[in-house]
C-alpha positions in Angstrom: 6.5 -9.4 -25.3 2.9 -8.8 -26.0 1.1 -5.7 -24.8 -1.6 -5.4 -22.5 -5.0 -5.1 -24.2 -8.3 -4.9 -22.0 -10.5 -6.6 -24.8 -7.9 -9.4 -25.0 -7.8 -9.9 -21.2 -11.5 -10.3 -21.1 -11.5 -12.8 -23.8 -9.0 -14.6 -22.0 -11.0 -14.5 -18.9 -14.0 -15.9 -20.4 -12.1 -18.6 -22.0 -10.2 -19.7 -18.9 -13.7 -19.5 -16.5 -16.5 -21.9 -16.3 -19.1 -21.0 -19.1 -21.7 -20.8 -16.3 -19.8 -18.2 -14.5 -18.7 -16.3 -17.5 -22.5 -15.8 -18.3 -23.2 -14.1 -15.0 -21.2 -11.3 -15.8 -20.9 -8.6 -18.3 -17.7 -7.1 -20.0 -18.0 -4.1 -17.6 -17.9 -6.3 -14.3 -14.6 -8.0 -15.4 -13.2 -4.7 -16.3 -13.9 -3.5 -13.0 -12.1 -6.3 -11.5 -9.1 -5.6 -13.6 -9.1 -2.0 -12.6 -9.2 -2.9 -9.0 -6.1 -5.1 -9.7 -4.2 -2.1 -11.1 -5.2 0.1 -8.2 -3.7 -2.4 -5.8 -0.6 -2.8 -8.0 -0.5 1.0 -8.1 -1.0 1.6 -4.3 1.6 -1.1 -3.6 4.2 0.0 -5.7 4.1 -2.9 -8.1 4.0 -0.4 -11.3 7.2 1.2 -10.4 10.2 0.3 -12.8 13.1 -0.4 -10.4 16.2 -0.5 -13.0 18.6 -1.9 -10.2 16.2 -4.8 -9.3 16.5 -8.1 -10.9 13.6 -9.6 -9.1 10.3 -9.4 -10.2 7.7 -8.3 -7.4 4.9 -10.5 -7.4 1.3 -9.6 -5.9 0.5 -11.6 -2.7 -2.5 -13.1 -4.2 -4.7 -13.4 -1.2 -4.0 -9.9 0.0 -4.8 -8.7 -3.7 -8.1 -10.9 -3.5 -8.9 -9.3 0.0 -8.4 -6.2 -1.5 -10.7 -6.5 -4.3 -13.5 -8.0 -2.2 -12.9 -5.2 -0.1 -13.4 -2.6 -2.9 -16.3 -4.3 -4.2 -18.5 -4.1 -1.0 -17.9 -0.6 -1.1 -18.9 -0.2 -4.6 -22.8 0.2 -4.5 -23.1 -0.8 -8.4 -20.6 -3.7 -8.3 -22.3 -6.9 -9.3 -19.3 -9.4 -8.8 -20.0 -11.7 -5.9 -17.0 -12.1 -3.4 -17.2 -16.1 -4.1 -16.1 -15.4 -7.8 -13.5 -13.2 -7.3 -10.8 -15.7 -7.0 -11.5 -17.8 -10.4 -11.8 -14.4 -12.2 -8.6 -13.1 -10.8 -6.7 -16.4 -11.3 -7.6 -16.4 -15.2 -6.5 -12.4 -15.3 -3.5 -13.3 -13.6 -2.8 -16.2 -15.9 -3.5 -13.6 -18.9 -1.1 -11.1 -17.3 1.8 -14.2 -17.4 1.1 -14.9 -21.0 2.1 -11.4 -21.8 5.5 -12.1 -21.0 6.4 -15.0 -22.7 
């Protein structure tokens, strides 16, 4: 199992989204989305290790997207448009999945 690396995550996202979309946002904006994903995971207990459970808790993608959009609206400095959240989020979640292979 590979370890999470934020630089690798950003490179992966950039390689798996449309080049035009990738050119709109800097690394800090992509990192902000990654941070929001982890905030969501933490708030919903998805980072907790349950040794008794064989099931992996997968996040509800729609709920996660809605959370990110809501947090971006509260962040006056955020530039990531709500319409762009899903393609970037999907690429990030693919990166996460690639770590467990």
